[in-house]
Backbone as JSON, one array per atom type, in Angstrom:
{
  "sequence": "MPPKVALIGLDWGTTSLRGYLLGTGGEVLAKRSENFGILNIENGEFAAALRHLAADWLQTVTVPPIIASGMIGSRQGWWEVPYGDLPAGPEQLSPLCFDGFDYPIHMIPGLTFRNADGIPDVMRGEETQIAGMDADGVYLLPGSHSKWVLVADGRITWFATFMTGELFAALKDHTILGRMMVDGRDGDAFLRGVGVGHGTRAALQSLFSARTLALFDDIPVGGAASYLSGLLIGAEIAEARALLDKLPPKVTIIGAAELAKDYQTALSHCGLESMLAPHGIVARGHWRIARAAGLLAP",
  "N": [[7.44, -32.84, 16.29], [6.32, -29.23, 17.04], [6.56, -26.72, 15.07], [9.38, -24.14, 14.96], [9.07, -20.81, 16.28], [9.79, -17.51, 15.44], [9.62, -14.95, 15.15], [6.94, -11.97, 15.77], [5.21, -10.87, 13.52], [3.84, -7.34, 13.25], [1.32, -5.87, 11.17], [0.28, -3.1, 11.22], [-1.75, -0.88, 9.78], [-3.93, 2.21, 8.98], [-6.95, 1.08, 9.51], [-7.01, -1.28, 10.02], [-5.27, -3.95, 11.61], [-3.17, -6.64, 11.42], [-1.53, -9.72, 12.55], [1.29, -11.82, 12.54], [2.52, -15.15, 13.01], [6.04, -16.11, 12.46], [7.98, -18.14, 11.25], [11.44, -19.85, 11.5], [12.41, -19.51, 8.79], [11.02, -17.58, 8.14], [8.69, -18.52, 7.16], [4.95, -18.31, 7.5], [3.53, -19.1, 10.08], [1.03, -18.84, 11.65], [-1.9, -16.54, 11.53], [-3.55, -13.82, 11.66], [-6.32, -11.1, 11.94], [-7.7, -8.0, 12.75], [-10.03, -4.85, 13.09], [-8.53, -3.2, 14.1], [-7.51, -0.39, 12.99], [-5.54, 2.3, 13.65], [-6.83, 4.43, 13.75], [-9.24, 3.75, 14.84], [-8.96, 3.02, 17.1], [-9.5, 4.41, 20.33], [-8.95, 6.61, 22.36], [-5.77, 6.28, 22.87], [-5.46, 3.41, 23.18], [-4.0, 1.09, 22.07], [-2.09, -0.67, 23.32], [-4.25, -2.62, 24.37], [-5.63, -3.28, 22.54], [-3.81, -4.95, 21.09], [-2.88, -6.66, 22.77], [-5.29, -7.88, 23.28], [-5.43, -9.0, 20.14], [-3.24, -10.79, 20.15], [-2.8, -12.29, 22.49], [-2.69, -14.96, 23.19], [-0.27, -15.52, 21.71], [1.53, -13.91, 23.61], [1.89, -14.88, 25.74], [3.82, -17.31, 26.26], [6.26, -19.09, 27.09], [8.75, -18.16, 26.39], [8.63, -15.08, 24.75], [9.02, -14.09, 21.25], [10.94, -11.8, 19.23], [9.37, -8.94, 18.65], [8.05, -7.04, 15.44], [6.94, -4.09, 14.15], [5.22, -2.52, 11.58], [3.78, 0.19, 9.2], [1.01, 2.61, 9.72], [0.83, 2.59, 12.99], [3.61, 3.43, 13.55], [3.28, 6.39, 13.17], [3.05, 9.77, 13.52], [0.32, 10.27, 14.38], [-0.14, 7.58, 15.33], [1.33, 4.94, 17.58], [3.73, 5.53, 18.53], [5.83, 7.88, 17.24], [7.92, 7.32, 14.63], [10.78, 8.44, 13.13], [11.1, 9.2, 9.7], [13.16, 7.75, 7.11], [15.45, 7.98, 4.91], [16.23, 7.65, 1.17], [18.42, 5.62, -0.88], [16.85, 2.57, 0.09], [16.96, -0.47, 1.42], [16.29, -3.41, 3.06], [18.42, -3.56, 4.86], [18.95, -0.62, 5.54], [16.4, -0.31, 6.63], [16.5, -0.28, 9.63], [14.79, -1.18, 12.15], [13.44, 0.59, 15.19], [13.19, 0.28, 18.61], [10.95, 0.35, 20.53], [9.36, 0.83, 23.81], [7.39, 1.2, 25.41], [5.36, -1.2, 25.98], [4.39, -4.38, 26.94], [6.05, -5.88, 26.17], [9.41, -5.43, 24.26], [8.8, -3.28, 20.93], [9.62, -3.82, 17.74], [10.02, -0.85, 15.65], [9.24, -0.48, 12.58], [10.63, 2.22, 10.22], [9.55, 4.55, 7.94], [9.66, 5.85, 4.9], [10.88, 8.51, 3.17], [10.89, 11.09, 0.35], [12.35, 13.41, -1.74], [11.06, 14.96, -4.42], [12.3, 16.19, -8.0], [11.5, 18.94, -7.4], [12.32, 19.7, -5.08], [9.77, 18.74, -3.34], [8.77, 17.22, -0.69], [7.76, 13.22, -0.38], [6.12, 10.66, 1.28], [5.96, 7.46, 2.8], [4.53, 5.04, 4.44], [4.38, 1.61, 5.62], [4.32, 0.8, 3.19], [6.76, 0.38, 2.27], [7.76, -2.09, 3.54], [6.22, -4.2, 2.54], [7.53, -4.14, 0.08], [10.05, -4.91, 0.79], [9.47, -7.62, 1.16], [9.27, -8.49, -1.4], [12.0, -8.98, -2.69], [13.1, -8.14, -5.14], [14.19, -6.28, -8.01], [12.95, -3.07, -9.9], [9.7, -1.88, -11.09], [6.87, -1.39, -8.83], [3.89, -0.95, -8.05], [1.55, -0.11, -5.97], [-1.73, -0.09, -5.25], [-4.35, 2.16, -4.44], [-6.29, 4.34, -1.8], [-4.32, 6.46, -1.76], [-2.53, 6.0, -4.12], [0.4, 4.25, -4.47], [3.89, 4.17, -6.68], [6.53, 2.71, -7.02], [10.18, 3.03, -6.93], [12.48, 0.36, -7.77], [16.06, -0.75, -7.41], [19.02, -2.62, -7.51], [18.34, -3.77, -5.32], [17.05, -2.25, -3.56], [14.57, 0.72, -2.82], [14.61, 3.63, -4.55], [13.32, 5.53, -5.73], [9.98, 6.92, -5.26], [6.21, 7.68, -5.9], [3.68, 9.44, -5.0], [-0.23, 9.31, -5.46], [-3.46, 10.61, -5.16], [-5.44, 9.1, -6.06], [-7.65, 6.65, -5.63], [-8.8, 8.35, -3.18], [-9.48, 10.39, -4.33], [-11.44, 9.98, -6.18], [-13.18, 8.87, -4.5], [-13.95, 11.41, -2.98], [-15.1, 12.76, -5.19], [-17.03, 11.53, -6.36], [-18.69, 11.42, -4.11], [-19.16, 13.89, -3.38], [-19.32, 15.6, -5.48], [-20.78, 17.18, -8.19], [-20.5, 15.53, -10.1], [-21.46, 12.76, -9.12], [-24.11, 13.11, -8.94], [-25.19, 11.33, -11.06], [-24.44, 8.83, -10.61], [-24.58, 5.55, -10.44], [-24.16, 2.44, -8.07], [-22.26, -0.05, -9.27], [-20.57, -1.69, -11.79], [-19.0, -1.6, -14.77], [-17.47, -2.56, -17.56], [-16.74, -1.94, -20.1], [-17.35, 1.09, -20.11], [-15.13, 1.8, -18.49], [-12.83, 1.3, -19.69], [-12.75, 2.97, -21.6], [-12.78, 5.09, -19.9], [-10.23, 4.92, -19.41], [-8.79, 5.07, -21.48], [-9.32, 7.75, -22.01], [-7.92, 9.32, -19.81], [-5.4, 8.29, -19.76], [-4.77, 9.48, -22.38], [-5.46, 12.18, -22.59], [-3.98, 15.75, -21.94], [-5.15, 16.98, -20.44], [-6.46, 16.84, -17.61], [-8.22, 17.56, -15.45], [-10.01, 19.31, -16.96], [-11.14, 17.04, -18.27], [-12.36, 15.8, -16.66], [-15.18, 16.25, -16.29], [-16.27, 15.48, -17.92], [-17.62, 12.51, -17.17], [-19.77, 13.68, -16.29], [-21.02, 14.91, -18.55], [-21.05, 12.79, -20.69], [-22.76, 10.66, -19.79], [-25.12, 12.11, -19.3], [-25.7, 12.8, -22.01], [-25.9, 10.39, -23.11], [-23.83, 9.03, -23.83], [-22.37, 6.98, -22.71], [-23.72, 4.54, -20.32], [-25.92, 5.52, -17.53], [-25.62, 3.87, -15.77], [-22.76, 2.87, -15.85], [-21.26, 5.34, -15.25], [-19.97, 5.8, -12.72], [-17.73, 4.02, -13.08], [-16.57, 4.97, -15.15], [-15.68, 7.13, -14.69], [-13.61, 5.97, -12.99], [-11.97, 4.58, -14.23], [-11.15, 6.94, -16.04], [-9.31, 8.53, -13.73], [-7.64, 6.43, -12.92], [-6.21, 5.82, -15.51], [-5.09, 8.48, -16.02], [-3.51, 8.45, -13.88], [-1.77, 6.32, -13.96], [-0.16, 7.61, -16.74], [0.76, 10.09, -15.93], [2.62, 8.32, -13.88], [4.16, 7.23, -15.86], [5.44, 9.55, -17.4], [6.59, 10.57, -15.1], [8.77, 8.92, -14.36], [12.02, 7.85, -15.55], [12.37, 5.35, -17.78], [10.29, 2.73, -18.11], [10.4, -0.58, -16.87], [9.82, -3.77, -18.83], [7.82, -4.72, -17.32], [5.13, -4.41, -14.78], [4.67, -4.8, -11.36], [2.15, -5.44, -9.45], [1.09, -4.85, -6.25], [-1.58, -4.84, -3.97], [-5.26, -4.9, -2.91], [-7.26, -7.76, -4.48], [-9.7, -7.02, -6.0], [-8.96, -4.35, -7.06], [-6.78, -4.55, -7.95], [-6.52, -6.08, -10.35], [-8.25, -4.59, -11.88], [-6.75, -2.12, -12.3], [-4.53, -3.86, -13.72], [-6.13, -4.56, -15.67], [-6.25, -1.95, -16.77], [-3.67, -1.01, -16.98], [-2.84, -2.82, -19.21], [-4.63, -1.74, -21.26], [-3.29, 0.21, -21.53], [-1.08, -0.3, -22.75], [0.63, -1.54, -21.5], [2.8, -4.13, -19.33], [1.99, -6.3, -17.02], [2.08, -7.96, -13.68], [0.91, -10.09, -10.67], [1.61, -9.54, -7.31], [2.6, -12.37, -4.86], [0.83, -13.49, -2.14], [0.97, -12.24, 1.31], [3.48, -10.93, 1.56], [3.85, -8.72, 2.97], [4.65, -10.4, 5.71], [6.64, -11.87, 4.84], [8.61, -9.22, 4.64], [8.97, -8.46, 6.95], [10.42, -10.36, 8.27], [12.64, -10.19, 6.78], [13.71, -7.62, 7.27], [13.87, -7.93, 9.8], [16.1, -9.94, 10.26], [17.92, -8.49, 8.7], [18.49, -6.75, 10.44], [19.69, -7.95, 12.82], [17.57, -8.87, 14.55], [16.82, -11.91, 14.44], [17.43, -15.06, 16.18], [20.68, -16.57, 15.45]],
  "CA": [[7.54, -31.57, 16.8], [6.13, -28.04, 16.59], [8.2, -25.87, 14.38], [9.82, -22.97, 16.17], [8.63, -19.44, 16.1], [11.25, -16.65, 15.55], [9.17, -13.22, 14.83], [5.96, -11.88, 15.55], [4.86, -9.27, 13.0], [2.8, -6.82, 13.06], [1.03, -4.6, 9.74], [-0.46, -1.89, 11.74], [-2.3, 0.48, 9.49], [-5.08, 3.16, 9.6], [-7.81, 0.4, 9.39], [-6.56, -3.04, 10.65], [-3.98, -4.51, 12.33], [-2.54, -7.5, 11.13], [-0.24, -10.52, 13.0], [2.01, -12.98, 11.79], [3.63, -15.6, 13.43], [6.54, -16.48, 11.63], [8.94, -19.3, 11.55], [12.74, -19.34, 11.07], [12.63, -19.58, 7.48], [10.62, -16.79, 7.92], [7.33, -19.13, 6.85], [3.87, -17.9, 8.21], [3.15, -20.28, 11.17], [-0.66, -18.37, 11.82], [-2.33, -15.19, 11.09], [-5.05, -12.82, 12.34], [-6.51, -9.82, 11.73], [-8.79, -7.4, 13.39], [-10.4, -4.04, 13.04], [-8.06, -2.17, 15.11], [-6.08, 0.28, 12.71], [-4.64, 3.4, 14.41], [-7.98, 5.31, 13.47], [-10.07, 2.94, 15.01], [-8.39, 3.05, 18.41], [-9.79, 5.37, 20.95], [-7.97, 7.04, 23.72], [-4.82, 5.69, 22.64], [-5.59, 2.02, 23.69], [-2.99, 0.54, 21.3], [-1.61, -1.68, 23.98], [-5.22, -3.32, 24.75], [-5.89, -3.71, 21.03], [-2.42, -5.59, 20.76], [-3.28, -8.11, 23.73], [-6.81, -8.69, 22.49], [-5.17, -9.83, 18.84], [-2.2, -11.72, 20.19], [-2.76, -12.63, 23.7], [-1.59, -16.66, 23.56], [0.99, -15.03, 21.45], [2.38, -13.04, 24.56], [2.05, -15.73, 27.27], [4.33, -18.14, 26.01], [7.9, -18.78, 28.14], [9.94, -17.21, 25.64], [7.73, -14.81, 23.48], [9.7, -13.67, 20.19], [11.27, -10.33, 18.92], [7.87, -8.36, 17.99], [8.56, -6.04, 14.73], [5.87, -3.8, 13.49], [4.97, -1.39, 10.38], [3.0, 0.58, 8.7], [0.79, 4.1, 10.5], [1.39, 2.61, 14.18], [4.83, 3.93, 13.94], [3.29, 7.52, 12.25], [2.31, 10.96, 14.31], [-0.98, 9.54, 14.88], [-0.04, 6.04, 16.09], [1.73, 4.49, 19.25], [5.34, 5.87, 18.91], [6.44, 8.22, 16.03], [9.22, 6.59, 14.74], [11.13, 9.49, 11.92], [11.24, 8.87, 8.41], [14.18, 7.35, 6.66], [16.04, 8.1, 3.68], [16.7, 6.89, 0.1], [18.31, 4.6, -1.05], [16.59, 2.02, 1.37], [16.69, -1.72, 1.41], [16.59, -4.03, 4.26], [19.67, -3.05, 5.71], [18.3, 0.61, 5.71], [15.24, -0.12, 7.36], [16.37, -0.7, 10.82], [13.74, -0.92, 13.06], [13.63, 1.51, 16.1], [12.78, -0.05, 19.75], [9.97, 1.05, 21.48], [9.39, 0.08, 25.32], [6.09, 1.43, 26.05], [4.43, -1.85, 25.74], [4.91, -5.4, 27.99], [7.54, -6.68, 25.59], [10.01, -4.59, 23.27], [8.39, -3.59, 19.67], [10.83, -3.1, 16.93], [9.06, -0.24, 14.47], [10.05, -0.1, 11.24], [10.74, 3.36, 9.71], [8.83, 5.25, 7.26], [10.4, 6.7, 4.11], [10.9, 10.13, 2.77], [11.83, 11.18, -0.96], [11.94, 14.81, -2.37], [11.42, 15.27, -5.45], [12.87, 17.45, -8.2], [11.0, 20.35, -7.24], [12.39, 19.44, -3.67], [8.83, 18.75, -2.36], [8.74, 15.95, 0.16], [6.71, 12.75, -0.54], [6.18, 9.73, 1.75], [5.27, 6.32, 2.9], [4.65, 3.99, 6.09], [4.24, 0.26, 5.42], [4.28, 0.03, 1.62], [8.59, -0.12, 1.82], [7.77, -3.68, 4.23], [5.56, -4.9, 1.46], [8.71, -4.24, -1.11], [11.15, -5.59, 1.14], [9.21, -8.65, 0.77], [9.58, -8.93, -2.86], [12.99, -9.38, -2.95], [13.07, -8.13, -6.47], [14.38, -5.1, -8.87], [11.57, -3.18, -11.18], [8.57, -0.77, -10.8], [6.04, -1.53, -8.16], [2.83, -0.42, -7.93], [0.43, -0.38, -4.65], [-2.85, 0.78, -5.67], [-5.58, 2.13, -2.86], [-6.45, 5.58, -1.31], [-2.98, 6.81, -2.07], [-1.62, 4.68, -5.02], [2.17, 4.11, -4.88], [4.77, 4.15, -7.72], [8.08, 2.44, -6.44], [11.18, 2.2, -8.58], [13.85, -0.49, -6.89], [17.48, -1.19, -7.95], [19.99, -2.87, -6.82], [17.74, -4.42, -4.09], [17.0, -0.78, -2.62], [13.77, 1.84, -2.95], [14.97, 4.33, -5.09], [12.18, 6.28, -5.88], [8.59, 6.71, -5.39], [5.27, 8.64, -6.01], [2.14, 9.05, -4.04], [-1.29, 9.71, -6.26], [-4.56, 10.44, -4.55], [-6.43, 8.67, -6.84], [-8.92, 6.25, -4.72], [-9.63, 9.33, -2.43], [-9.98, 11.68, -5.31], [-12.5, 9.22, -6.64], [-14.56, 8.75, -3.82], [-14.82, 12.63, -3.12], [-15.84, 13.37, -6.5], [-18.24, 10.8, -6.94], [-19.76, 11.48, -3.1], [-19.33, 15.52, -3.0], [-19.9, 16.79, -6.3], [-22.22, 17.0, -9.26], [-20.08, 14.1, -11.24], [-21.66, 11.93, -8.73], [-25.64, 13.02, -8.87], [-25.92, 11.0, -12.15], [-24.0, 7.79, -10.65], [-25.36, 4.4, -9.36], [-23.38, 1.63, -7.99], [-22.52, -1.16, -10.37], [-19.55, -2.06, -12.44], [-19.11, -1.66, -16.39], [-15.8, -2.85, -17.89], [-16.72, -1.2, -21.36], [-17.39, 2.31, -19.57], [-13.6, 1.84, -17.46], [-11.81, 1.42, -20.43], [-13.34, 4.01, -22.12], [-12.46, 6.48, -19.18], [-8.86, 4.48, -19.22], [-8.24, 5.98, -22.78], [-9.46, 8.82, -21.9], [-7.35, 9.62, -18.8], [-4.19, 8.07, -19.8], [-4.39, 10.12, -23.39], [-5.53, 13.87, -22.03], [-2.71, 16.47, -21.45], [-5.87, 18.35, -19.85], [-7.04, 15.6, -16.72], [-8.9, 18.53, -14.7], [-11.11, 19.4, -18.07], [-11.77, 15.57, -18.45], [-12.88, 14.89, -15.26], [-16.33, 17.12, -16.09], [-17.21, 14.44, -19.27], [-17.99, 11.6, -16.22], [-21.09, 13.44, -16.09], [-21.88, 15.07, -19.85], [-21.03, 11.51, -21.84], [-23.77, 9.61, -19.38], [-25.88, 13.39, -19.81], [-25.8, 12.48, -23.87], [-26.54, 8.61, -23.21], [-22.97, 8.08, -24.77], [-22.42, 5.81, -21.83], [-25.1, 4.19, -19.52], [-25.85, 5.57, -16.07], [-24.78, 2.76, -14.58], [-21.41, 2.81, -16.31], [-20.36, 6.53, -15.0], [-18.91, 5.32, -11.71], [-16.32, 2.74, -13.82], [-15.49, 5.41, -16.22], [-14.81, 8.26, -13.66], [-12.43, 5.36, -12.01], [-11.07, 4.52, -15.39], [-10.08, 7.95, -15.78], [-8.39, 8.71, -12.67], [-6.4, 5.32, -13.3], [-5.7, 6.21, -16.9], [-4.35, 9.85, -15.79], [-2.41, 8.56, -12.7], [-0.53, 5.7, -15.32], [0.13, 8.45, -17.77], [1.36, 10.54, -15.08], [4.07, 7.91, -13.78], [5.06, 7.3, -17.1], [5.85, 10.7, -17.36], [7.78, 10.96, -13.87], [9.83, 7.66, -14.74], [12.58, 7.91, -17.08], [12.06, 4.13, -18.44], [9.65, 1.94, -17.21], [10.71, -2.05, -17.05], [8.79, -4.64, -19.38], [6.55, -5.65, -16.47], [4.96, -3.65, -13.42], [4.47, -5.35, -10.63], [1.06, -4.65, -8.82], [0.9, -5.3, -4.93], [-2.71, -4.81, -3.49], [-6.49, -6.13, -3.17], [-7.35, -8.35, -5.76], [-10.42, -6.85, -7.04], [-8.68, -3.32, -7.25], [-5.35, -4.95, -8.31], [-7.25, -6.47, -11.29], [-8.46, -3.11, -12.05], [-5.35, -1.6, -12.44], [-4.44, -4.69, -14.27], [-6.57, -4.6, -17.24], [-6.09, -0.46, -17.04], [-2.26, -0.95, -17.58], [-2.93, -3.96, -19.98], [-5.04, -1.17, -22.04], [-1.97, 1.24, -22.05], [0.08, -1.03, -23.36], [1.74, -2.09, -20.42], [2.23, -5.65, -19.05], [1.99, -6.38, -15.42], [1.81, -9.09, -12.8], [0.25, -9.29, -9.24], [2.62, -10.09, -5.79], [1.9, -13.13, -4.2], [-0.03, -12.78, -0.69], [1.8, -12.67, 2.53], [4.56, -10.28, 1.19], [4.25, -8.22, 4.11], [5.13, -11.11, 6.59], [7.99, -11.75, 4.24], [9.33, -8.4, 4.65], [8.9, -7.98, 8.46], [11.44, -11.54, 8.24], [14.16, -10.25, 6.04], [14.21, -6.43, 7.89], [14.36, -8.36, 11.25], [16.93, -10.48, 9.99], [18.96, -7.23, 8.52], [18.33, -5.61, 11.6], [19.98, -8.68, 14.1], [16.9, -9.8, 15.69], [16.75, -12.95, 15.11], [18.6, -15.93, 16.55], [21.38, -17.56, 14.45]],
  "C": [[7.37, -30.23, 16.43], [7.44, -27.2, 15.75], [8.1, -24.29, 15.2], [9.44, -21.47, 15.53], [9.63, -18.8, 16.39], [11.11, -15.22, 15.33], [7.84, -13.68, 15.25], [5.58, -10.56, 14.79], [3.67, -8.81, 12.67], [2.8, -5.82, 11.94], [-0.21, -4.06, 10.49], [-0.79, -0.76, 11.06], [-3.44, 1.39, 9.73], [-6.34, 2.47, 9.84], [-7.9, -0.46, 10.02], [-5.6, -3.35, 10.85], [-4.09, -6.14, 12.06], [-1.81, -8.19, 11.41], [-0.17, -11.41, 12.55], [2.83, -13.6, 12.76], [4.47, -16.6, 12.49], [7.34, -17.22, 11.97], [10.47, -18.96, 11.62], [13.34, -19.1, 9.78], [11.87, -18.35, 6.95], [8.87, -16.92, 6.92], [6.11, -18.81, 7.66], [3.18, -18.99, 8.99], [1.66, -19.85, 11.15], [-0.73, -17.24, 11.56], [-3.8, -14.75, 11.45], [-5.07, -11.85, 12.48], [-7.67, -9.23, 12.48], [-9.01, -6.22, 12.86], [-9.88, -2.68, 13.8], [-6.94, -1.24, 14.46], [-6.53, 1.51, 13.45], [-6.32, 4.61, 14.37], [-9.12, 4.57, 14.12], [-10.2, 2.5, 16.65], [-8.94, 4.39, 19.35], [-8.89, 5.61, 22.49], [-6.81, 6.39, 23.64], [-4.3, 4.12, 23.04], [-5.14, 1.26, 22.65], [-3.14, -0.88, 22.09], [-2.89, -2.99, 24.26], [-5.58, -3.84, 23.39], [-4.95, -4.98, 20.81], [-2.56, -7.07, 21.55], [-4.36, -8.7, 23.6], [-5.89, -9.44, 21.04], [-4.36, -10.62, 19.52], [-2.25, -12.17, 21.93], [-2.28, -14.18, 23.85], [-0.79, -16.18, 22.55], [2.17, -14.6, 22.59], [2.41, -13.76, 25.86], [2.81, -17.04, 27.03], [5.77, -17.93, 26.87], [9.12, -17.98, 27.41], [9.2, -16.27, 24.48], [8.91, -13.8, 22.68], [10.0, -12.16, 19.86], [9.79, -9.77, 18.15], [8.37, -6.88, 16.99], [7.21, -5.72, 14.4], [6.05, -2.62, 12.4], [3.77, -1.17, 10.01], [2.35, 2.04, 10.15], [0.99, 4.06, 12.05], [2.61, 3.34, 14.5], [4.74, 5.87, 13.64], [2.7, 8.9, 13.67], [1.07, 10.49, 15.03], [-1.11, 8.49, 15.43], [0.17, 5.9, 17.19], [3.02, 5.41, 19.5], [5.73, 6.69, 17.55], [7.81, 7.64, 15.76], [9.55, 7.35, 13.13], [11.33, 8.41, 10.57], [12.96, 8.94, 8.08], [14.5, 8.02, 5.44], [16.02, 7.02, 2.28], [18.31, 7.21, -0.17], [17.56, 3.7, 0.03], [16.06, 0.58, 0.85], [16.65, -2.23, 2.71], [17.25, -3.82, 5.27], [19.09, -1.65, 6.2], [17.43, 1.07, 6.7], [15.28, -0.59, 8.68], [15.34, -0.36, 11.53], [13.95, -0.26, 14.42], [13.04, 0.54, 17.46], [11.88, 0.93, 20.54], [9.4, 0.27, 22.75], [8.67, 0.24, 26.0], [4.97, 0.21, 26.12], [5.12, -3.07, 26.7], [6.35, -5.68, 27.49], [8.46, -5.49, 24.3], [8.79, -4.6, 21.98], [9.15, -2.89, 18.91], [9.93, -2.52, 15.69], [9.92, 0.26, 13.66], [9.59, 1.6, 10.69], [10.14, 3.59, 8.43], [9.81, 5.76, 5.91], [9.97, 7.81, 3.78], [11.47, 10.24, 1.35], [11.53, 12.5, -1.19], [12.25, 14.7, -3.62], [12.23, 16.38, -6.67], [12.99, 18.71, -8.14], [11.22, 20.58, -5.85], [10.94, 19.17, -2.75], [8.59, 17.12, -2.06], [7.62, 15.16, -0.21], [6.86, 11.36, 0.87], [5.66, 8.51, 2.04], [5.62, 5.66, 4.37], [4.02, 2.98, 5.52], [4.34, -0.26, 3.76], [6.16, -0.52, 1.98], [8.76, -1.89, 2.45], [7.22, -4.52, 2.84], [7.02, -5.09, 0.52], [9.6, -4.85, -0.62], [10.83, -7.13, 1.02], [8.94, -9.13, -0.52], [10.97, -9.43, -3.05], [13.68, -9.13, -4.27], [13.6, -6.91, -7.32], [12.96, -4.52, -9.72], [10.72, -2.17, -10.44], [7.45, -1.83, -10.1], [4.99, -0.62, -8.12], [1.56, -0.94, -7.03], [-0.62, 0.47, -4.81], [-3.69, 0.83, -4.19], [-6.09, 3.86, -2.93], [-5.32, 6.69, -1.96], [-2.08, 5.82, -2.65], [-0.1, 5.11, -4.86], [2.68, 4.0, -6.01], [5.92, 3.77, -6.95], [9.06, 1.69, -7.22], [12.28, 1.39, -7.42], [14.81, -1.33, -7.9], [18.59, -1.46, -7.08], [19.21, -3.31, -5.17], [17.19, -3.6, -3.14], [15.55, 0.11, -3.4], [14.92, 3.06, -3.19], [14.38, 5.68, -5.48], [10.98, 6.23, -5.97], [7.44, 7.94, -5.28], [4.04, 8.4, -5.31], [0.7, 9.96, -5.09], [-2.43, 9.52, -5.4], [-5.63, 9.87, -5.16], [-7.57, 7.93, -6.53], [-9.35, 7.27, -3.65], [-10.18, 10.14, -3.18], [-11.25, 10.95, -5.85], [-13.84, 9.29, -5.63], [-14.99, 10.1, -3.83], [-15.22, 13.25, -4.1], [-17.28, 12.65, -6.76], [-19.08, 10.55, -5.73], [-20.09, 13.18, -2.96], [-19.29, 16.37, -4.16], [-20.79, 16.21, -7.07], [-21.83, 15.73, -10.19], [-21.12, 13.19, -10.2], [-23.24, 11.9, -8.45], [-26.1, 11.71, -10.16], [-24.86, 9.21, -11.74], [-24.72, 6.89, -9.9], [-24.34, 3.48, -9.42], [-23.38, 0.46, -8.8], [-20.99, -0.77, -11.36], [-19.95, -2.15, -14.18], [-17.81, -1.28, -16.84], [-15.56, -1.85, -19.57], [-16.51, 0.45, -21.1], [-15.65, 2.79, -18.74], [-12.9, 1.7, -18.78], [-12.0, 2.3, -21.34], [-12.82, 5.5, -21.33], [-11.02, 6.15, -19.26], [-8.19, 5.39, -20.01], [-7.84, 7.1, -22.56], [-8.45, 10.1, -20.96], [-5.99, 9.35, -19.18], [-3.8, 8.8, -21.57], [-4.44, 11.25, -23.49], [-4.2, 14.21, -21.64], [-3.53, 17.69, -20.31], [-6.95, 17.59, -18.58], [-8.21, 16.61, -15.88], [-9.98, 18.63, -15.34], [-11.76, 18.36, -17.96], [-12.81, 15.05, -17.59], [-14.82, 15.28, -15.16], [-17.21, 15.6, -17.57], [-17.39, 13.54, -18.54], [-19.79, 11.76, -16.21], [-21.41, 13.9, -17.37], [-22.1, 13.67, -20.78], [-22.43, 10.61, -20.98], [-25.23, 10.78, -19.49], [-26.64, 12.86, -21.24], [-26.29, 11.45, -23.7], [-25.19, 8.19, -23.76], [-22.32, 7.05, -23.62], [-23.5, 6.18, -21.0], [-24.91, 4.84, -17.95], [-25.11, 4.93, -15.05], [-23.52, 2.52, -14.69], [-20.29, 4.12, -15.63], [-19.4, 6.37, -13.84], [-17.89, 4.52, -12.09], [-15.72, 3.98, -14.57], [-15.19, 6.38, -15.77], [-13.59, 7.58, -13.23], [-11.57, 5.22, -12.9], [-10.37, 5.79, -15.8], [-9.37, 8.77, -15.18], [-7.3, 8.08, -12.84], [-6.06, 5.46, -14.31], [-4.6, 7.65, -16.61], [-3.12, 9.5, -15.02], [-1.12, 7.36, -13.74], [0.2, 6.41, -16.14], [1.08, 9.31, -17.17], [2.9, 9.99, -14.57], [4.72, 7.46, -14.87], [5.9, 8.19, -17.61], [7.27, 10.79, -16.63], [8.95, 9.67, -14.29], [10.47, 7.82, -16.05], [12.41, 6.99, -17.84], [11.85, 3.26, -17.44], [10.2, 0.26, -17.62], [9.7, -2.51, -17.68], [7.71, -5.51, -18.53], [6.28, -4.8, -15.09], [4.65, -4.44, -12.43], [3.52, -4.75, -9.61], [0.87, -5.59, -7.28], [-0.59, -4.66, -4.13], [-3.95, -6.03, -3.13], [-6.71, -6.73, -4.24], [-8.04, -7.7, -6.59], [-9.26, -5.21, -7.26], [-7.16, -3.67, -8.14], [-5.71, -5.49, -10.03], [-7.5, -5.54, -12.37], [-7.6, -2.67, -12.96], [-4.51, -2.92, -13.48], [-4.3, -4.63, -15.42], [-6.31, -2.83, -17.29], [-4.59, -0.43, -17.76], [-2.18, -2.03, -18.92], [-3.6, -2.47, -21.16], [-4.43, 0.03, -22.34], [-0.99, 0.89, -22.58], [1.31, -1.49, -22.53], [1.89, -3.7, -19.78], [2.07, -5.37, -17.33], [1.9, -7.65, -14.4], [1.38, -9.02, -11.15], [1.45, -10.19, -8.63], [1.63, -11.05, -5.52], [1.38, -12.41, -2.67], [0.85, -13.35, 0.28], [3.02, -11.74, 2.2], [4.86, -9.44, 2.11], [4.96, -8.57, 5.27], [6.49, -11.58, 5.98], [9.37, -10.5, 4.44], [9.45, -7.92, 6.11], [10.22, -9.29, 8.59], [12.64, -10.69, 8.26], [14.38, -8.53, 6.79], [14.57, -7.2, 9.26], [15.93, -8.95, 11.27], [18.18, -9.75, 9.77], [19.37, -7.15, 9.76], [18.95, -6.6, 13.15], [19.06, -9.26, 14.59], [16.85, -11.21, 15.65], [17.37, -14.02, 15.53], [18.72, -16.44, 15.14], [20.61, -18.71, 14.01]]
}
């Protein structure tokens, strides 16, 4: 007897759309992905993109509930879902029903948080990944806009965004620093950058060292990009440590394998332990949020 499908989960971000068929216990029965991120959809053809991804899933006798997370619920997405406030766990991430498709789509809200200076921060999609972990602690989600997230009593209670990845790309491709950089990876240069970035109190001033160290052959030209990456990641770690009152013994990293490994190396160099989150946690987050919202059959 084939397993029963209980939920369709959509992880719909800026560059890609990932779909999951979930069973009654949250297990992933099938998954697929397309380059149908919101920035790749022309003329608002979100419905056509979803039908292309999940045509056979939507032609069954009984279509299961559909739940979606990520930038699809942003102002640039299909339908804007307001941000929720902290603290927030699966129970507070109750999705809103969008009826602009063939079947209702339950869109998970993002989260907002104002720091001690009253400045707002936001996330969309990361909250669903965190919900899939079901454990307290500090989480690090590296990327263009890295997130550090604190979870206590099963709820997100604090987070901060660092534009590390986007800043690296901008500096490498659009400033004088990139003139001496070539593609490649240099582990020693990366760790040297991590040490400088983590130890400095003058992050802006230290950026120019990515040029001068290569200029005077203190690092090879082929290591300049790795050095700059390490410098920025080291500075991010230092700033996150300063913002958090107390770090737990271990940081959990959620992200693509290569980038997650770089952060794990950097954290270790800064005296912090870390572990990598298992794959598929976003689907698990979809299931836990749907269950809390009463979308799943008993």
